[in-house]
Chimera marker file (.cmm) of the C-alpha trace (Angstrom):
<marker_set name="trace">
<marker id="1" x="109.811" y="97.174" z="59.305" r="1" g="1" b="0" radius="0.5"/>
<marker id="2" x="111.713" y="95.554" z="56.676" r="1" g="1" b="0" radius="0.5"/>
<marker id="3" x="115.093" y="93.233" z="57.234" r="1" g="1" b="0" radius="0.5"/>
<marker id="4" x="118.104" y="94.446" z="55.551" r="1" g="1" b="0" radius="0.5"/>
<marker id="5" x="120.671" y="91.809" z="54.923" r="1" g="1" b="0" radius="0.5"/>
<marker id="6" x="123.989" y="92.693" z="53.443" r="1" g="1" b="0" radius="0.5"/>
<marker id="7" x="127.278" y="90.751" z="52.330" r="1" g="1" b="0" radius="0.5"/>
<marker id="8" x="130.121" y="90.944" z="54.508" r="1" g="1" b="0" radius="0.5"/>
<marker id="9" x="133.590" y="89.881" z="54.440" r="1" g="1" b="0" radius="0.5"/>
<marker id="10" x="135.926" y="89.352" z="57.721" r="1" g="1" b="0" radius="0.5"/>
<marker id="11" x="139.648" y="88.476" z="57.508" r="1" g="1" b="0" radius="0.5"/>
<marker id="12" x="142.077" y="87.685" z="60.060" r="1" g="1" b="0" radius="0.5"/>
<marker id="13" x="144.934" y="90.150" z="60.302" r="1" g="1" b="0" radius="0.5"/>
<marker id="14" x="147.143" y="87.559" z="61.918" r="1" g="1" b="0" radius="0.5"/>
<marker id="15" x="146.242" y="84.832" z="59.245" r="1" g="1" b="0" radius="0.5"/>
<marker id="16" x="144.838" y="86.581" z="56.128" r="1" g="1" b="0" radius="0.5"/>
<marker id="17" x="143.828" y="83.676" z="53.801" r="1" g="1" b="0" radius="0.5"/>
<marker id="18" x="141.738" y="82.776" z="56.755" r="1" g="1" b="0" radius="0.5"/>
<marker id="19" x="138.220" y="84.738" z="55.657" r="1" g="1" b="0" radius="0.5"/>
<marker id="20" x="134.747" y="84.507" z="55.948" r="1" g="1" b="0" radius="0.5"/>
<marker id="21" x="132.282" y="85.739" z="53.269" r="1" g="1" b="0" radius="0.5"/>
<marker id="22" x="128.396" y="85.825" z="54.467" r="1" g="1" b="0" radius="0.5"/>
<marker id="23" x="125.183" y="87.676" z="54.354" r="1" g="1" b="0" radius="0.5"/>
<marker id="24" x="124.899" y="89.466" z="57.462" r="1" g="1" b="0" radius="0.5"/>
<marker id="25" x="121.601" y="90.826" z="59.196" r="1" g="1" b="0" radius="0.5"/>
<marker id="26" x="121.969" y="94.397" z="59.910" r="1" g="1" b="0" radius="0.5"/>
<marker id="27" x="120.910" y="94.695" z="63.339" r="1" g="1" b="0" radius="0.5"/>
<marker id="28" x="121.159" y="98.323" z="65.096" r="1" g="1" b="0" radius="0.5"/>
<marker id="29" x="120.293" y="96.882" z="68.203" r="1" g="1" b="0" radius="0.5"/>
<marker id="30" x="123.831" y="94.876" z="68.350" r="1" g="1" b="0" radius="0.5"/>
<marker id="31" x="126.975" y="96.556" z="68.880" r="1" g="1" b="0" radius="0.5"/>
<marker id="32" x="129.581" y="94.068" z="67.163" r="1" g="1" b="0" radius="0.5"/>
<marker id="33" x="130.025" y="92.124" z="64.141" r="1" g="1" b="0" radius="0.5"/>
<marker id="34" x="128.451" y="89.050" z="65.628" r="1" g="1" b="0" radius="0.5"/>
<marker id="35" x="129.254" y="85.465" z="64.417" r="1" g="1" b="0" radius="0.5"/>
<marker id="36" x="128.342" y="81.752" z="65.642" r="1" g="1" b="0" radius="0.5"/>
<marker id="37" x="131.075" y="80.270" z="67.623" r="1" g="1" b="0" radius="0.5"/>
<marker id="38" x="130.898" y="77.299" z="65.227" r="1" g="1" b="0" radius="0.5"/>
<marker id="39" x="132.563" y="79.580" z="62.742" r="1" g="1" b="0" radius="0.5"/>
<marker id="40" x="135.426" y="80.713" z="65.085" r="1" g="1" b="0" radius="0.5"/>
<marker id="41" x="138.175" y="78.280" z="63.727" r="1" g="1" b="0" radius="0.5"/>
<marker id="42" x="137.559" y="79.448" z="60.118" r="1" g="1" b="0" radius="0.5"/>
<marker id="43" x="139.257" y="82.705" z="61.017" r="1" g="1" b="0" radius="0.5"/>
<marker id="44" x="142.337" y="80.761" z="62.350" r="1" g="1" b="0" radius="0.5"/>
<marker id="45" x="144.054" y="81.441" z="65.430" r="1" g="1" b="0" radius="0.5"/>
<marker id="46" x="142.395" y="84.966" z="66.663" r="1" g="1" b="0" radius="0.5"/>
<marker id="47" x="143.206" y="86.605" z="69.979" r="1" g="1" b="0" radius="0.5"/>
<marker id="48" x="140.713" y="86.007" z="72.514" r="1" g="1" b="0" radius="0.5"/>
<marker id="49" x="140.320" y="89.261" z="74.267" r="1" g="1" b="0" radius="0.5"/>
<marker id="50" x="137.297" y="88.893" z="76.633" r="1" g="1" b="0" radius="0.5"/>
<marker id="51" x="134.386" y="86.649" z="77.395" r="1" g="1" b="0" radius="0.5"/>
<marker id="52" x="131.587" y="88.892" z="78.347" r="1" g="1" b="0" radius="0.5"/>
<marker id="53" x="127.739" y="88.450" z="78.993" r="1" g="1" b="0" radius="0.5"/>
<marker id="54" x="125.207" y="89.450" z="76.361" r="1" g="1" b="0" radius="0.5"/>
<marker id="55" x="121.742" y="90.061" z="76.187" r="1" g="1" b="0" radius="0.5"/>
<marker id="56" x="120.096" y="88.102" z="73.372" r="1" g="1" b="0" radius="0.5"/>
<marker id="57" x="116.633" y="89.117" z="71.540" r="1" g="1" b="0" radius="0.5"/>
<marker id="58" x="114.846" y="86.807" z="73.744" r="1" g="1" b="0" radius="0.5"/>
<marker id="59" x="116.342" y="88.609" z="76.895" r="1" g="1" b="0" radius="0.5"/>
<marker id="60" x="118.267" y="85.943" z="77.978" r="1" g="1" b="0" radius="0.5"/>
<marker id="61" x="121.797" y="86.450" z="78.988" r="1" g="1" b="0" radius="0.5"/>
<marker id="62" x="124.509" y="84.222" z="77.453" r="1" g="1" b="0" radius="0.5"/>
<marker id="63" x="128.196" y="84.064" z="77.573" r="1" g="1" b="0" radius="0.5"/>
<marker id="64" x="129.955" y="85.339" z="74.182" r="1" g="1" b="0" radius="0.5"/>
<marker id="65" x="133.808" y="86.003" z="73.290" r="1" g="1" b="0" radius="0.5"/>
<marker id="66" x="135.431" y="89.065" z="72.066" r="1" g="1" b="0" radius="0.5"/>
<marker id="67" x="138.167" y="88.042" z="69.524" r="1" g="1" b="0" radius="0.5"/>
<marker id="68" x="140.212" y="90.136" z="67.270" r="1" g="1" b="0" radius="0.5"/>
<marker id="69" x="141.805" y="91.853" z="65.453" r="1" g="1" b="0" radius="0.5"/>
<marker id="70" x="140.085" y="91.347" z="62.128" r="1" g="1" b="0" radius="0.5"/>
<marker id="71" x="139.382" y="93.355" z="58.715" r="1" g="1" b="0" radius="0.5"/>
<marker id="72" x="135.554" y="93.664" z="58.133" r="1" g="1" b="0" radius="0.5"/>
<marker id="73" x="134.206" y="95.154" z="55.028" r="1" g="1" b="0" radius="0.5"/>
<marker id="74" x="130.713" y="95.498" z="54.132" r="1" g="1" b="0" radius="0.5"/>
<marker id="75" x="130.079" y="95.133" z="50.461" r="1" g="1" b="0" radius="0.5"/>
<marker id="76" x="130.444" y="98.842" z="48.898" r="1" g="1" b="0" radius="0.5"/>
<marker id="77" x="131.738" y="100.242" z="51.656" r="1" g="1" b="0" radius="0.5"/>
<marker id="78" x="135.581" y="101.072" z="53.170" r="1" g="1" b="0" radius="0.5"/>
<marker id="79" x="137.140" y="98.326" z="55.367" r="1" g="1" b="0" radius="0.5"/>
<marker id="80" x="137.651" y="98.759" z="58.881" r="1" g="1" b="0" radius="0.5"/>
<marker id="81" x="139.554" y="96.882" z="61.693" r="1" g="1" b="0" radius="0.5"/>
<marker id="82" x="138.012" y="95.976" z="64.759" r="1" g="1" b="0" radius="0.5"/>
<marker id="83" x="136.797" y="93.077" z="66.863" r="1" g="1" b="0" radius="0.5"/>
<marker id="84" x="134.145" y="90.168" z="66.286" r="1" g="1" b="0" radius="0.5"/>
<marker id="85" x="131.659" y="88.751" z="68.863" r="1" g="1" b="0" radius="0.5"/>
<marker id="86" x="131.431" y="85.069" z="68.822" r="1" g="1" b="0" radius="0.5"/>
<marker id="87" x="128.042" y="83.736" z="70.371" r="1" g="1" b="0" radius="0.5"/>
<marker id="88" x="126.354" y="80.384" z="70.385" r="1" g="1" b="0" radius="0.5"/>
<marker id="89" x="123.794" y="80.446" z="67.481" r="1" g="1" b="0" radius="0.5"/>
<marker id="90" x="121.508" y="77.984" z="66.280" r="1" g="1" b="0" radius="0.5"/>
<marker id="91" x="121.189" y="77.887" z="62.448" r="1" g="1" b="0" radius="0.5"/>
<marker id="92" x="117.743" y="78.217" z="61.021" r="1" g="1" b="0" radius="0.5"/>
<marker id="93" x="116.867" y="75.438" z="58.137" r="1" g="1" b="0" radius="0.5"/>
<marker id="94" x="120.809" y="75.008" z="58.679" r="1" g="1" b="0" radius="0.5"/>
<marker id="95" x="121.459" y="78.606" z="58.148" r="1" g="1" b="0" radius="0.5"/>
<marker id="96" x="123.100" y="80.946" z="60.551" r="1" g="1" b="0" radius="0.5"/>
<marker id="97" x="122.501" y="84.487" z="60.541" r="1" g="1" b="0" radius="0.5"/>
<marker id="98" x="125.466" y="86.659" z="61.602" r="1" g="1" b="0" radius="0.5"/>
<marker id="99" x="124.770" y="90.379" z="62.958" r="1" g="1" b="0" radius="0.5"/>
<marker id="100" x="126.195" y="93.434" z="62.072" r="1" g="1" b="0" radius="0.5"/>
<marker id="101" x="126.306" y="95.769" z="64.504" r="1" g="1" b="0" radius="0.5"/>
<marker id="102" x="126.176" y="99.626" z="64.925" r="1" g="1" b="0" radius="0.5"/>
<marker id="103" x="129.760" y="100.046" z="65.643" r="1" g="1" b="0" radius="0.5"/>
<marker id="104" x="130.768" y="98.637" z="62.240" r="1" g="1" b="0" radius="0.5"/>
<marker id="105" x="128.016" y="100.402" z="60.443" r="1" g="1" b="0" radius="0.5"/>
<marker id="106" x="129.320" y="103.858" z="62.052" r="1" g="1" b="0" radius="0.5"/>
<marker id="107" x="133.137" y="103.152" z="61.464" r="1" g="1" b="0" radius="0.5"/>
<marker id="108" x="132.383" y="101.911" z="57.799" r="1" g="1" b="0" radius="0.5"/>
<marker id="109" x="130.368" y="105.387" z="57.316" r="1" g="1" b="0" radius="0.5"/>
<marker id="110" x="127.059" y="103.225" z="56.754" r="1" g="1" b="0" radius="0.5"/>
<marker id="111" x="123.666" y="104.192" z="57.813" r="1" g="1" b="0" radius="0.5"/>
<marker id="112" x="120.189" y="102.371" z="57.414" r="1" g="1" b="0" radius="0.5"/>
<marker id="113" x="117.778" y="103.783" z="54.813" r="1" g="1" b="0" radius="0.5"/>
<marker id="114" x="114.582" y="102.898" z="56.570" r="1" g="1" b="0" radius="0.5"/>
<marker id="115" x="112.388" y="103.495" z="53.515" r="1" g="1" b="0" radius="0.5"/>
<marker id="116" x="114.605" y="102.229" z="50.907" r="1" g="1" b="0" radius="0.5"/>
<marker id="117" x="115.624" y="98.948" z="52.958" r="1" g="1" b="0" radius="0.5"/>
<marker id="118" x="119.119" y="99.253" z="52.331" r="1" g="1" b="0" radius="0.5"/>
<marker id="119" x="122.480" y="100.661" z="53.504" r="1" g="1" b="0" radius="0.5"/>
<marker id="120" x="123.579" y="104.157" z="52.305" r="1" g="1" b="0" radius="0.5"/>
<marker id="121" x="126.899" y="106.144" z="52.525" r="1" g="1" b="0" radius="0.5"/>
<marker id="122" x="127.334" y="108.860" z="55.393" r="1" g="1" b="0" radius="0.5"/>
<marker id="123" x="129.319" y="111.853" z="53.807" r="1" g="1" b="0" radius="0.5"/>
<marker id="124" x="130.753" y="113.016" z="57.340" r="1" g="1" b="0" radius="0.5"/>
<marker id="125" x="131.761" y="111.580" z="60.047" r="1" g="1" b="0" radius="0.5"/>
<marker id="126" x="130.208" y="112.123" z="63.334" r="1" g="1" b="0" radius="0.5"/>
<marker id="127" x="132.600" y="113.691" z="66.129" r="1" g="1" b="0" radius="0.5"/>
<marker id="128" x="130.054" y="114.587" z="68.801" r="1" g="1" b="0" radius="0.5"/>
<link id1="1" id2="2" r="1" g="1" b="0" radius="0.2"/>
<link id1="2" id2="3" r="1" g="1" b="0" radius="0.2"/>
<link id1="3" id2="4" r="1" g="1" b="0" radius="0.2"/>
<link id1="4" id2="5" r="1" g="1" b="0" radius="0.2"/>
<link id1="5" id2="6" r="1" g="1" b="0" radius="0.2"/>
<link id1="6" id2="7" r="1" g="1" b="0" radius="0.2"/>
<link id1="7" id2="8" r="1" g="1" b="0" radius="0.2"/>
<link id1="8" id2="9" r="1" g="1" b="0" radius="0.2"/>
<link id1="9" id2="10" r="1" g="1" b="0" radius="0.2"/>
<link id1="10" id2="11" r="1" g="1" b="0" radius="0.2"/>
<link id1="11" id2="12" r="1" g="1" b="0" radius="0.2"/>
<link id1="12" id2="13" r="1" g="1" b="0" radius="0.2"/>
<link id1="13" id2="14" r="1" g="1" b="0" radius="0.2"/>
<link id1="14" id2="15" r="1" g="1" b="0" radius="0.2"/>
<link id1="15" id2="16" r="1" g="1" b="0" radius="0.2"/>
<link id1="16" id2="17" r="1" g="1" b="0" radius="0.2"/>
<link id1="17" id2="18" r="1" g="1" b="0" radius="0.2"/>
<link id1="18" id2="19" r="1" g="1" b="0" radius="0.2"/>
<link id1="19" id2="20" r="1" g="1" b="0" radius="0.2"/>
<link id1="20" id2="21" r="1" g="1" b="0" radius="0.2"/>
<link id1="21" id2="22" r="1" g="1" b="0" radius="0.2"/>
<link id1="22" id2="23" r="1" g="1" b="0" radius="0.2"/>
<link id1="23" id2="24" r="1" g="1" b="0" radius="0.2"/>
<link id1="24" id2="25" r="1" g="1" b="0" radius="0.2"/>
<link id1="25" id2="26" r="1" g="1" b="0" radius="0.2"/>
<link id1="26" id2="27" r="1" g="1" b="0" radius="0.2"/>
<link id1="27" id2="28" r="1" g="1" b="0" radius="0.2"/>
<link id1="28" id2="29" r="1" g="1" b="0" radius="0.2"/>
<link id1="29" id2="30" r="1" g="1" b="0" radius="0.2"/>
<link id1="30" id2="31" r="1" g="1" b="0" radius="0.2"/>
<link id1="31" id2="32" r="1" g="1" b="0" radius="0.2"/>
<link id1="32" id2="33" r="1" g="1" b="0" radius="0.2"/>
<link id1="33" id2="34" r="1" g="1" b="0" radius="0.2"/>
<link id1="34" id2="35" r="1" g="1" b="0" radius="0.2"/>
<link id1="35" id2="36" r="1" g="1" b="0" radius="0.2"/>
<link id1="36" id2="37" r="1" g="1" b="0" radius="0.2"/>
<link id1="37" id2="38" r="1" g="1" b="0" radius="0.2"/>
<link id1="38" id2="39" r="1" g="1" b="0" radius="0.2"/>
<link id1="39" id2="40" r="1" g="1" b="0" radius="0.2"/>
<link id1="40" id2="41" r="1" g="1" b="0" radius="0.2"/>
<link id1="41" id2="42" r="1" g="1" b="0" radius="0.2"/>
<link id1="42" id2="43" r="1" g="1" b="0" radius="0.2"/>
<link id1="43" id2="44" r="1" g="1" b="0" radius="0.2"/>
<link id1="44" id2="45" r="1" g="1" b="0" radius="0.2"/>
<link id1="45" id2="46" r="1" g="1" b="0" radius="0.2"/>
<link id1="46" id2="47" r="1" g="1" b="0" radius="0.2"/>
<link id1="47" id2="48" r="1" g="1" b="0" radius="0.2"/>
<link id1="48" id2="49" r="1" g="1" b="0" radius="0.2"/>
<link id1="49" id2="50" r="1" g="1" b="0" radius="0.2"/>
<link id1="50" id2="51" r="1" g="1" b="0" radius="0.2"/>
<link id1="51" id2="52" r="1" g="1" b="0" radius="0.2"/>
<link id1="52" id2="53" r="1" g="1" b="0" radius="0.2"/>
<link id1="53" id2="54" r="1" g="1" b="0" radius="0.2"/>
<link id1="54" id2="55" r="1" g="1" b="0" radius="0.2"/>
<link id1="55" id2="56" r="1" g="1" b="0" radius="0.2"/>
<link id1="56" id2="57" r="1" g="1" b="0" radius="0.2"/>
<link id1="57" id2="58" r="1" g="1" b="0" radius="0.2"/>
<link id1="58" id2="59" r="1" g="1" b="0" radius="0.2"/>
<link id1="59" id2="60" r="1" g="1" b="0" radius="0.2"/>
<link id1="60" id2="61" r="1" g="1" b="0" radius="0.2"/>
<link id1="61" id2="62" r="1" g="1" b="0" radius="0.2"/>
<link id1="62" id2="63" r="1" g="1" b="0" radius="0.2"/>
<link id1="63" id2="64" r="1" g="1" b="0" radius="0.2"/>
<link id1="64" id2="65" r="1" g="1" b="0" radius="0.2"/>
<link id1="65" id2="66" r="1" g="1" b="0" radius="0.2"/>
<link id1="66" id2="67" r="1" g="1" b="0" radius="0.2"/>
<link id1="67" id2="68" r="1" g="1" b="0" radius="0.2"/>
<link id1="68" id2="69" r="1" g="1" b="0" radius="0.2"/>
<link id1="69" id2="70" r="1" g="1" b="0" radius="0.2"/>
<link id1="70" id2="71" r="1" g="1" b="0" radius="0.2"/>
<link id1="71" id2="72" r="1" g="1" b="0" radius="0.2"/>
<link id1="72" id2="73" r="1" g="1" b="0" radius="0.2"/>
<link id1="73" id2="74" r="1" g="1" b="0" radius="0.2"/>
<link id1="74" id2="75" r="1" g="1" b="0" radius="0.2"/>
<link id1="75" id2="76" r="1" g="1" b="0" radius="0.2"/>
<link id1="76" id2="77" r="1" g="1" b="0" radius="0.2"/>
<link id1="77" id2="78" r="1" g="1" b="0" radius="0.2"/>
<link id1="78" id2="79" r="1" g="1" b="0" radius="0.2"/>
<link id1="79" id2="80" r="1" g="1" b="0" radius="0.2"/>
<link id1="80" id2="81" r="1" g="1" b="0" radius="0.2"/>
<link id1="81" id2="82" r="1" g="1" b="0" radius="0.2"/>
<link id1="82" id2="83" r="1" g="1" b="0" radius="0.2"/>
<link id1="83" id2="84" r="1" g="1" b="0" radius="0.2"/>
<link id1="84" id2="85" r="1" g="1" b="0" radius="0.2"/>
<link id1="85" id2="86" r="1" g="1" b="0" radius="0.2"/>
<link id1="86" id2="87" r="1" g="1" b="0" radius="0.2"/>
<link id1="87" id2="88" r="1" g="1" b="0" radius="0.2"/>
<link id1="88" id2="89" r="1" g="1" b="0" radius="0.2"/>
<link id1="89" id2="90" r="1" g="1" b="0" radius="0.2"/>
<link id1="90" id2="91" r="1" g="1" b="0" radius="0.2"/>
<link id1="91" id2="92" r="1" g="1" b="0" radius="0.2"/>
<link id1="92" id2="93" r="1" g="1" b="0" radius="0.2"/>
<link id1="93" id2="94" r="1" g="1" b="0" radius="0.2"/>
<link id1="94" id2="95" r="1" g="1" b="0" radius="0.2"/>
<link id1="95" id2="96" r="1" g="1" b="0" radius="0.2"/>
<link id1="96" id2="97" r="1" g="1" b="0" radius="0.2"/>
<link id1="97" id2="98" r="1" g="1" b="0" radius="0.2"/>
<link id1="98" id2="99" r="1" g="1" b="0" radius="0.2"/>
<link id1="99" id2="100" r="1" g="1" b="0" radius="0.2"/>
<link id1="100" id2="101" r="1" g="1" b="0" radius="0.2"/>
<link id1="101" id2="102" r="1" g="1" b="0" radius="0.2"/>
<link id1="102" id2="103" r="1" g="1" b="0" radius="0.2"/>
<link id1="103" id2="104" r="1" g="1" b="0" radius="0.2"/>
<link id1="104" id2="105" r="1" g="1" b="0" radius="0.2"/>
<link id1="105" id2="106" r="1" g="1" b="0" radius="0.2"/>
<link id1="106" id2="107" r="1" g="1" b="0" radius="0.2"/>
<link id1="107" id2="108" r="1" g="1" b="0" radius="0.2"/>
<link id1="108" id2="109" r="1" g="1" b="0" radius="0.2"/>
<link id1="109" id2="110" r="1" g="1" b="0" radius="0.2"/>
<link id1="110" id2="111" r="1" g="1" b="0" radius="0.2"/>
<link id1="111" id2="112" r="1" g="1" b="0" radius="0.2"/>
<link id1="112" id2="113" r="1" g="1" b="0" radius="0.2"/>
<link id1="113" id2="114" r="1" g="1" b="0" radius="0.2"/>
<link id1="114" id2="115" r="1" g="1" b="0" radius="0.2"/>
<link id1="115" id2="116" r="1" g="1" b="0" radius="0.2"/>
<link id1="116" id2="117" r="1" g="1" b="0" radius="0.2"/>
<link id1="117" id2="118" r="1" g="1" b="0" radius="0.2"/>
<link id1="118" id2="119" r="1" g="1" b="0" radius="0.2"/>
<link id1="119" id2="120" r="1" g="1" b="0" radius="0.2"/>
<link id1="120" id2="121" r="1" g="1" b="0" radius="0.2"/>
<link id1="121" id2="122" r="1" g="1" b="0" radius="0.2"/>
<link id1="122" id2="123" r="1" g="1" b="0" radius="0.2"/>
<link id1="123" id2="124" r="1" g="1" b="0" radius="0.2"/>
<link id1="124" id2="125" r="1" g="1" b="0" radius="0.2"/>
<link id1="125" id2="126" r="1" g="1" b="0" radius="0.2"/>
<link id1="126" id2="127" r="1" g="1" b="0" radius="0.2"/>
<link id1="127" id2="128" r="1" g="1" b="0" radius="0.2"/>
</marker_set>
């Protein structure tokens, strides 16, 4: 399976000039927009909603922090308002890899095109 990486903009609602623009790895196994803890201050003074335990790809459990609200926009899709998950990440070659999870994809009406290795627009909202 190929990797899908897409541009995303995350902006603080309480402090709008504080914005992060990044390329995020589309990870349908993750639920949140997941950012490295090292970037948390870049969004200003976000409300800390809850500390949670998360299972990462190695099956280890680590602590993460849910913060928000923020405005999230996947390039080419409508913006949504949600929370972000901050977790300790280790950069590869000095570069972090934020994760774009299924909650953000569904709310943005974005779906994964497995053959084209890209995101496509979903024309209807699923209510079931």
